[in-house]
N, C-alpha and C positions, 0 to 999 in steps of 0.2 A: 396591274394591281400590285404585283410584287415590288416594283420600283417605287410606287407611292407609299406602300407600307414601310419599306426600307428607309425611304426619305423621312417619313414621319417619325420612325423609330430613331433615326439619327438625330433629329431635332429634340426628341425626348431625352436621348443620351447626352447631347451637348448641354442642354439646359438642366440636366439632372432632375428632370421631372417637375421643375418649378415653373418653366415657361411653356411647356408643352406636355400635356399629360398622356398617360398610357391609354386612357379612354379614347383619345383622338386617334391614336395609332390603331386601336381595335376597330374604330368606326370607319377608318379609311378603306378597309378591305371590301365590305359590302357595298359601300358607295362607289368604289371603283368598278366593281362588277356590274352594278346597275347602269352606270354611265357608259362604260366602254371607252375605247379610243376614238376620237380625240376629245370627246366631251368631258372626260375626267380632267383634262388640263383646264378647260373652261370653268368647271365647277370648283376646282381648287383655287384657281386664280380669283374667281368671284368671292369665295369664302375669305381668302386673305385680304382682298380689297375691302369687303364689307366690314370685316373684323377690325381692320386698321382705321377706317373712317369712324366706326362706332366708338372704338377705344379712344381715338383722338378727341372725338366729340365729348366723351365723358370726362376726359382730362381737362379740356378747355372749359367745360361747365363746372368744374370743381367737384364732380361727384366721385372721381377716382384720382388716385395719384399714380405717377409713373412707377411702374414696377408691381402694381397690384394685379392680382389674378383676374382675368376675364375669360369665362368659358368659351372655347372655340367650337365645340360641337354644334351649337345652334347655327353658327355661320357655315359650317360644313354642310349641314342639312339644307339650309336655305340656298347655298351655292349649288348643291346637287339638284334641288327642285328647279332652280332657274336654268341650269344647264340641260335638264331634261326637256324643258319647254323651248328655250331659246338657244341652246348650245350650238346647233348646226349653223344658225344664222350668225352668231357671234364668231364662230370659227371661220366661216366663209368671209366675213368682214375683215377679220384679222389677216387672212391669207391674201386678200385683195390689196392690203397695204404694203405687202412685201414686193 
């Protein structure tokens, strides 16, 4: 949990709050505690993946421009939900590839 919050705070600091809000940093702590290790990695990965795909889709559809704000919290919550249900299977599939 501490590593995730520190990583998210680093992203907040690097982007000066414009690319990654403090709300996302605060949300990371309870989500990490809910998921535990290693599901937290799956949840965060899925959140970033879904956010990227959704954001690129909005840009390609002309509904957003590059650099506009897109809230990340919904993707964190959705990634957490998916990791709660499918996290162990996804993690095992990933490990089998190594």
